[in-house]
C-alpha positions as CSV (number, residue, x, y, z in Angstrom):
1,M,-49.1,47.9,-29.1
2,L,-46.0,47.3,-26.9
3,A,-43.6,47.7,-29.8
4,S,-45.0,51.0,-31.0
5,C,-45.4,52.4,-27.6
6,A,-41.9,51.5,-26.6
7,A,-40.9,54.2,-29.1
8,V,-42.4,56.8,-26.8
9,A,-39.4,56.2,-24.5
10,Q,-37.0,57.5,-27.0
11,P,-36.0,61.2,-26.4
12,M,-38.2,63.8,-28.2
13,D,-36.0,66.8,-29.1
14,D,-35.7,68.8,-25.9
15,M,-38.2,66.7,-23.9
16,T,-35.7,64.2,-22.7
17,H,-36.3,65.2,-19.1
18,T,-36.4,68.9,-18.3
19,L,-39.7,70.2,-17.1
20,A,-40.7,73.8,-18.0
21,S,-40.9,76.2,-15.2
22,T,-44.7,76.3,-15.5
23,D,-45.0,72.5,-14.9
24,S,-44.0,70.9,-11.7
25,P,-43.0,67.2,-11.8
26,R,-45.9,66.6,-9.5
27,A,-48.5,68.1,-11.9
28,V,-47.2,66.0,-14.7
29,A,-47.0,62.9,-12.5
30,E,-50.5,63.3,-11.1
31,V,-52.0,63.1,-14.6
32,L,-50.0,59.9,-15.3
33,A,-50.8,58.5,-11.9
34,L,-54.5,59.0,-12.5
35,V,-54.2,57.1,-15.8
36,V,-52.5,54.2,-14.0
37,A,-55.0,54.3,-11.1
38,V,-58.0,53.7,-13.3
39,Q,-56.6,50.3,-14.3
40,P,-56.2,48.5,-11.0
41,D,-56.3,45.0,-12.6
42,C,-53.2,45.2,-14.8
43,T,-50.5,46.6,-12.5
44,E,-47.7,44.2,-13.8
45,A,-48.3,45.2,-17.4
46,Q,-48.5,48.8,-16.4
47,A,-45.2,48.6,-14.4
48,R,-43.4,47.1,-17.4
49,M,-44.8,49.7,-19.7
50,L,-43.8,52.6,-17.4
51,H,-40.3,51.2,-17.3
52,E,-40.2,50.8,-21.1
53,L,-41.4,54.4,-21.5
54,D,-38.8,55.6,-19.0
55,A,-41.7,57.4,-17.4
56,Y,-40.3,58.1,-14.0
57,R,-37.2,59.9,-15.3
58,R,-39.2,61.7,-18.0
59,I,-41.8,63.1,-15.6
60,G,-39.1,63.9,-13.0
61,M,-40.4,61.8,-10.1
62,P,-38.9,58.7,-8.5
63,E,-40.9,55.4,-8.8
64,P,-41.8,55.1,-5.1
65,E,-43.2,58.6,-5.0
66,F,-45.1,58.0,-8.2
67,N,-46.5,54.8,-6.8
68,R,-47.8,56.6,-3.7
69,L,-49.6,59.0,-6.0
70,V,-51.2,56.1,-7.8
71,E,-52.3,54.6,-4.5
72,H,-53.7,58.0,-3.4
73,F,-56.0,58.1,-6.4
74,R,-57.0,54.5,-6.0
75,Q,-57.7,54.8,-2.2
76,A,-58.9,58.4,-1.7
77,A,-59.7,60.5,-4.8
78,L,-61.5,57.8,-6.7
79,A,-62.7,55.7,-3.9
80,E,-65.9,57.6,-3.2
81,H,-67.7,55.4,-5.7
82,G,-65.4,52.3,-5.3
83,Y,-64.3,52.8,-8.9
84,P,-63.5,55.8,-11.2
85,H,-66.8,57.6,-11.9
86,L,-67.8,60.4,-14.3
87,D,-68.4,62.5,-11.2
88,D,-64.6,62.7,-11.0
89,L,-64.5,64.9,-14.1
90,T,-63.9,68.0,-11.9
91,L,-60.8,66.4,-10.4
92,I,-59.7,65.2,-13.9
93,D,-60.1,68.7,-15.3
94,E,-58.1,70.2,-12.4
95,L,-55.3,67.8,-12.9
96,L,-55.2,68.3,-16.7
97,D,-55.3,72.1,-16.3
98,S,-52.3,72.0,-14.1
99,V,-50.1,70.9,-17.0
100,H,-49.4,73.9,-19.2
101,H,-46.4,73.0,-21.4
102,E,-47.4,71.6,-24.8
103,K,-44.6,69.1,-24.9
104,H,-45.6,67.7,-21.5
105,R,-49.2,67.5,-22.6
106,L,-48.2,65.6,-25.8
107,L,-45.8,63.3,-23.8
108,L,-48.7,62.5,-21.4
109,C,-51.1,61.8,-24.3
110,R,-48.5,59.5,-25.9
111,M,-47.8,57.6,-22.6
112,T,-51.6,57.4,-21.8
113,S,-52.2,55.9,-25.3
114,C,-49.7,53.2,-24.4
115,L,-50.9,52.6,-20.9
116,I,-54.6,52.3,-21.6
117,T,-54.0,49.7,-24.3
118,V,-51.4,47.7,-22.3
119,D,-54.0,45.1,-21.2
120,G,-55.4,44.7,-24.7
121,R,-58.7,46.5,-24.1
122,I,-59.9,50.0,-23.3
123,D,-62.8,50.3,-20.9
124,D,-65.3,53.1,-20.8
125,F,-63.5,55.2,-18.2
126,E,-60.1,54.8,-19.8
127,R,-61.6,56.0,-23.0
128,T,-63.4,58.9,-21.3
129,L,-60.2,59.9,-19.5
130,Y,-58.1,59.8,-22.7
131,D,-60.8,61.6,-24.8
132,R,-61.1,64.3,-22.1
133,M,-57.3,64.7,-22.2
134,L,-57.3,65.0,-25.9
135,L,-60.2,67.4,-26.0
136,R,-59.0,69.6,-23.2
137,W,-55.5,69.9,-24.7
138,G,-56.5,70.1,-28.4
139,Y,-55.2,66.9,-29.7
140,T,-56.8,64.1,-31.7
141,R,-56.1,60.3,-31.6
142,T,-54.6,60.8,-35.0
143,S,-52.2,63.5,-33.9
144,V,-51.0,61.5,-31.0
145,S,-50.5,58.4,-33.2
146,R,-48.6,60.5,-35.6
147,A,-46.4,61.9,-32.7
148,I,-45.7,58.3,-31.6
149,L,-44.8,57.3,-35.2
150,A,-42.7,60.4,-35.8
151,E,-40.7,59.7,-32.7
152,H,-40.3,56.1,-33.6
153,M,-38.9,57.1,-37.0
154,Q,-36.2,59.3,-35.5
């Protein structure tokens, strides 16, 4: 999966960096940070993938600040149960709803697809989070896979 996901780091038309006025870098980064936070056991692989995806530049947030967001979700937002829990769906929905621009949503779906598979398995919460993202934003796994492939073919 690393080879196909690395293609996500290539620029996608006008989504090389600029965030739309309706999406703050923090809103986009919070969604990605949540994805990373739900996989506390594969931080090295995630870090490599985030660098391969050029994620920090693309979401408009420096790595140290992004890592603080990840830690926030691990320590505070998701710590009530000691692990991510389906009761956290309200938080997830709020974070997803804060990203409005379609290109940012698709970028986040593509990055999430890469990140949740980086350890070679997808656990139930990762799948729930990704499926929630797809459903809420109107994408399918197939449409995200096609977007990754289309970008890779450019």
